[in-house]
C-alpha positions as CSV (number, residue, x, y, z in Angstrom):
1,M,0.0,0.0,0.0
2,P,2.3,2.7,-1.2
3,G,0.0,5.6,-0.3
4,F,-0.3,4.5,3.3
5,E,3.4,4.0,3.5
6,A,4.1,7.5,2.1
7,V,1.8,9.1,4.7
8,L,3.3,7.0,7.5
9,R,6.8,7.7,6.5
10,A,6.1,11.4,6.2
11,S,4.5,11.5,9.6
12,L,7.1,9.5,11.5
13,G,10.2,10.0,9.4
14,R,11.4,13.4,10.3
15,L,10.7,13.0,14.1
16,Q,12.1,9.5,14.2
17,D,15.3,10.5,12.3
18,A,15.8,13.4,14.7
19,V,15.4,11.2,17.7
20,A,17.7,8.6,16.2
21,M,20.5,11.0,15.4
22,Q,20.2,12.6,18.8
23,R,20.5,9.2,20.4
24,L,23.8,8.6,18.5
25,L,25.1,12.1,18.7
26,G,28.5,12.2,20.4
27,R,28.6,8.4,20.9
28,A,28.8,6.6,17.6
29,V,31.6,7.0,15.2
30,P,31.8,6.3,11.4
31,A,33.2,2.9,10.6
32,A,35.0,4.3,7.5
33,A,37.2,6.5,9.7
34,H,37.7,4.2,12.7
35,A,37.5,0.6,11.4
36,P,38.6,0.5,7.7
37,A,38.4,-3.3,7.5
38,L,34.8,-3.3,8.8
39,A,33.9,-0.5,6.4
40,L,35.3,-2.6,3.5
41,S,33.2,-5.6,4.6
42,W,30.1,-3.4,4.9
43,Q,30.7,-2.1,1.3
44,Q,30.9,-5.7,0.1
45,V,27.7,-6.6,1.9
46,Q,25.9,-3.7,0.2
47,D,27.3,-4.8,-3.2
48,T,26.2,-8.4,-2.6
49,L,22.6,-7.4,-1.8
50,D,22.5,-4.8,-4.6
51,A,21.8,-1.8,-2.4
52,P,20.6,1.1,-4.5
53,E,22.6,3.7,-2.5
54,A,25.3,3.8,0.1
55,I,24.1,3.5,3.7
56,P,26.3,4.8,6.5
57,L,27.7,2.4,9.0
58,L,28.4,3.6,12.6
59,I,30.0,2.0,15.6
60,S,28.4,2.6,19.0
61,P,30.5,2.2,22.2
62,D,28.1,-0.3,23.7
63,E,29.7,-3.5,25.0
64,A,26.7,-5.7,24.3
65,I,26.9,-7.7,21.1
66,N,24.3,-6.2,18.8
67,G,23.5,-4.5,15.6
68,F,20.5,-2.3,14.7
69,T,19.2,0.2,12.2
70,L,18.1,3.8,13.0
71,G,16.4,6.3,10.8
72,L,13.5,6.2,8.4
73,R,14.2,8.9,5.8
74,S,18.0,8.3,6.1
75,P,18.8,4.9,7.6
76,H,22.0,4.3,9.4
77,V,23.2,0.8,10.4
78,V,24.9,0.5,13.7
79,L,27.3,-2.2,15.0
80,T,28.2,-2.1,18.7
81,E,31.9,-2.0,19.8
82,G,31.2,-5.3,21.7
83,A,30.3,-7.0,18.5
84,R,33.3,-5.5,16.7
85,R,35.8,-6.7,19.3
86,Q,34.3,-10.0,20.4
87,L,32.9,-11.5,17.2
88,P,34.9,-13.0,14.3
89,A,34.8,-11.1,11.0
90,L,32.3,-13.6,9.5
91,Q,29.7,-13.1,12.2
92,Q,30.2,-9.3,12.1
93,R,29.4,-9.6,8.4
94,A,26.3,-11.7,9.2
95,I,25.0,-9.0,11.5
96,L,25.5,-6.3,8.9
97,A,23.8,-8.4,6.2
98,H,20.9,-9.0,8.6
99,E,20.4,-5.3,9.2
100,L,20.8,-4.4,5.5
101,G,18.1,-7.1,4.8
102,H,15.7,-5.1,7.0
103,V,16.5,-1.9,5.2
104,L,16.2,-3.2,1.7
105,S,13.0,-5.1,2.5
106,G,11.3,-1.9,3.9
107,H,11.0,-3.3,7.4
108,V,12.4,-0.3,9.2
109,L,9.2,1.8,8.8
110,Y,6.9,-0.8,10.2
111,K,9.3,-2.0,12.9
112,T,9.4,1.6,14.2
113,L,5.6,1.6,14.2
114,V,5.6,-1.6,16.2
115,R,8.0,-0.3,18.8
116,M,6.0,2.9,19.2
117,L,2.7,1.0,19.7
118,D,4.4,-1.6,21.8
119,A,5.7,1.1,24.2
120,G,2.2,2.4,24.6
121,R,0.1,-0.7,24.7
122,W,-0.5,-0.7,28.4
123,W,-1.2,3.0,28.3
124,L,-3.8,2.3,25.7
125,G,-5.4,-0.3,27.9
126,A,-5.3,1.9,30.9
127,G,-6.9,4.7,28.9
128,G,-10.0,2.6,28.5
129,L,-9.6,1.4,24.9
130,N,-11.2,-2.0,24.3
131,L,-8.5,-4.6,24.6
132,V,-10.5,-7.0,22.5
133,L,-9.9,-4.5,19.7
134,T,-6.4,-3.4,20.4
135,V,-4.7,-6.7,21.4
136,P,-5.4,-8.5,18.1
137,I,-4.0,-5.6,16.2
138,L,-0.8,-5.6,18.3
139,L,-0.6,-9.4,18.0
140,A,-0.8,-9.2,14.2
141,L,1.9,-6.5,14.1
142,H,4.2,-8.6,16.3
143,E,3.6,-11.6,14.2
144,W,4.7,-9.6,11.2
145,D,7.7,-8.3,13.1
146,R,8.8,-11.8,13.9
147,K,8.4,-12.9,10.3
148,S,10.5,-10.0,9.2
149,E,13.4,-11.4,11.2
150,L,13.2,-14.6,9.1
151,S,13.5,-12.6,5.9
152,A,16.6,-10.8,7.3
153,D,18.1,-14.1,8.3
154,R,17.8,-15.2,4.7
155,A,19.7,-12.1,3.6
156,E,22.3,-12.9,6.2
157,L,22.9,-16.4,4.9
158,L,22.9,-15.2,1.3
159,V,25.8,-12.9,2.0
160,V,27.8,-15.0,4.5
161,G,27.2,-18.4,2.8
162,D,28.1,-20.3,6.0
163,L,25.1,-21.9,7.6
164,D,27.0,-22.9,10.8
165,A,28.3,-19.4,11.4
166,C,24.7,-18.0,11.1
167,V,23.3,-20.7,13.5
168,L,26.0,-20.0,16.0
169,L,25.3,-16.3,15.9
170,L,21.6,-17.0,16.4
171,E,22.3,-19.2,19.4
172,R,24.5,-16.6,21.0
173,S,22.0,-13.8,20.6
174,H,19.0,-15.9,21.8
175,L,20.9,-16.9,25.0
176,G,20.9,-13.4,26.3
177,Q,17.2,-12.8,25.4
178,Q,16.1,-16.0,27.2
179,E,18.1,-15.2,30.3
180,E,16.6,-11.8,30.6
181,A,13.0,-13.1,30.1
182,L,13.5,-15.8,32.7
183,R,14.9,-13.3,35.2
184,R,11.8,-11.1,34.8
185,R,9.4,-14.0,35.2
186,E,11.2,-15.2,38.4
187,Q,11.0,-11.8,39.9
188,I,7.3,-11.6,39.4
189,S,6.6,-15.2,40.4
190,R,8.2,-14.6,43.8
191,W,5.1,-12.6,44.9
192,W,2.5,-13.7,42.5
193,K,2.8,-17.1,40.8
194,P,0.0,-16.6,38.1
195,G,1.8,-13.3,37.2
196,G,4.9,-15.2,36.1
197,Q,2.7,-17.5,34.0
198,A,0.9,-14.6,32.4
199,L,4.2,-12.8,31.7
200,A,5.5,-16.0,30.0
201,A,2.5,-16.0,27.7
202,L,2.9,-12.3,27.0
203,D,6.6,-12.7,26.3
204,R,5.7,-15.3,23.6
205,A,2.9,-13.2,22.1
206,F,4.9,-9.9,22.0
207,A,8.3,-11.3,21.4
208,R,10.5,-9.4,18.9
209,H,12.1,-12.5,17.5
210,P,10.8,-16.0,16.5
211,P,11.8,-18.9,18.7
212,L,15.3,-20.1,18.2
213,E,14.5,-23.5,16.8
214,E,12.1,-21.9,14.3
215,R,14.8,-19.6,13.0
216,K,17.3,-22.4,12.8
217,D,14.9,-24.7,10.9
218,E,14.0,-21.9,8.5
219,L,17.7,-21.1,7.8
220,R,18.4,-24.8,7.1
221,R,15.4,-25.0,4.8
222,W,16.6,-21.8,3.0
223,A,20.1,-23.2,2.7
224,R,18.7,-26.3,0.8
225,S,16.2,-24.4,-1.3
226,E,16.1,-24.0,-5.0
227,E,15.4,-20.2,-4.5
228,L,18.8,-19.7,-2.9
229,A,20.6,-21.8,-5.5
230,A,19.0,-19.7,-8.2
231,I,20.0,-16.4,-6.6
232,R,23.6,-17.6,-6.2
233,A,23.5,-18.6,-9.9
234,G,22.5,-15.1,-10.8
235,R,18.9,-15.9,-11.7
236,Y,16.9,-13.2,-9.9
237,P,15.2,-10.0,-10.8
238,R,17.4,-6.9,-10.6
239,R,16.2,-3.7,-8.9
240,Q,16.3,-1.8,-12.1
241,D,13.8,-4.2,-13.7
242,Q,10.4,-2.5,-13.6
243,P,7.4,-4.7,-13.0
244,R,4.6,-4.6,-15.5
245,P,1.3,-3.0,-14.4
246,A,-0.3,-6.5,-14.4
247,D,2.4,-7.6,-12.0
248,V,1.7,-4.8,-9.6
249,E,-2.1,-5.5,-9.7
250,E,-1.5,-9.1,-8.9
251,R,0.8,-8.3,-6.0
252,V,-1.7,-5.8,-4.6
253,A,-4.5,-8.3,-4.8
254,A,-2.4,-11.0,-3.2
255,L,-1.4,-8.6,-0.4
256,G,-5.0,-7.7,0.2
257,E,-6.0,-11.3,0.5
258,G,-3.1,-12.1,2.7
259,L,-3.7,-9.2,5.0
260,K,-7.3,-10.1,5.4
261,A,-6.4,-13.7,6.4
262,Q,-3.8,-12.5,8.8
263,L,-6.1,-10.1,10.5
264,E,-8.8,-12.8,10.9
265,E,-6.2,-15.2,12.4
266,A,-4.9,-12.4,14.7
267,Q,-8.5,-11.8,15.9
268,R,-8.9,-15.4,16.7
269,K,-5.5,-15.7,18.5
270,G,-6.1,-12.4,20.3
271,N,-9.5,-13.5,21.7
272,A,-7.9,-16.8,22.8
273,A,-5.0,-15.1,24.4
274,I,-7.3,-12.8,26.4
275,A,-9.4,-15.7,27.5
276,W,-6.3,-17.6,28.6
277,L,-5.0,-14.6,30.6
278,V,-8.3,-14.0,32.3
279,A,-8.5,-17.6,33.3
280,R,-5.0,-17.6,34.7
281,T,-5.0,-14.4,36.5
282,G,-8.6,-14.6,37.8
283,G,-8.6,-18.2,38.8
284,G,-8.0,-20.1,42.1
285,E,-4.3,-19.6,42.6
286,G,-2.8,-16.9,44.8
């Protein structure tokens, strides 16, 4: 829906870019000036994925191993100093390819929207909005958010070409996420056992990443797929190839049908989740 995307990008873009740059101001440094080898690797990643224009790469001083993208109108990819110092070059390259996959697939706009709505979801409920209406929408957006990670994982494997390296990176990143989630559940369960159970359900419903085993299975399937083999053989549509009007109409129609089905499924899951939480938190324990 290009019209909707244009309005959303115009509404959020300038503000989000200003906030993003302020967040990095005085902290992050350009990779080109401070890490020439990493900057060269980044250029090779962009060439491999056929990026239409150069995207700046910055290094933040954070010691956590991470990579992320900031900016809607002018995206910047950021790699943490922890990742640069602790990871081998191949896994650094994998993180960069993953982030560029998000940028080139148009994920940054909707991921920003998900984060904004996610930050305010409890405020929306406290403000009196009907959770039966809001929760299914949030669940649908989070489901899309998780699927977008699978797409970026594909870009990562396409660039790196080493399935084992990608899987090891996934295992390392998920370990920290699981430890943090378990710590939060244990803290709540100390004073209210059903609260820990409810939080576990909410963690699954609003998780930013798919389960580890799902991501690993999808990567292994992609590694064996004919689609990946065709791309590596050079058989794929280039960005300069313009789709015919009929192609566009077919894609819009398919998008509409898919969106309708996803919303119906989200409504069903949302109603089931609400019923489950009510039963758990309003039942006989505690």
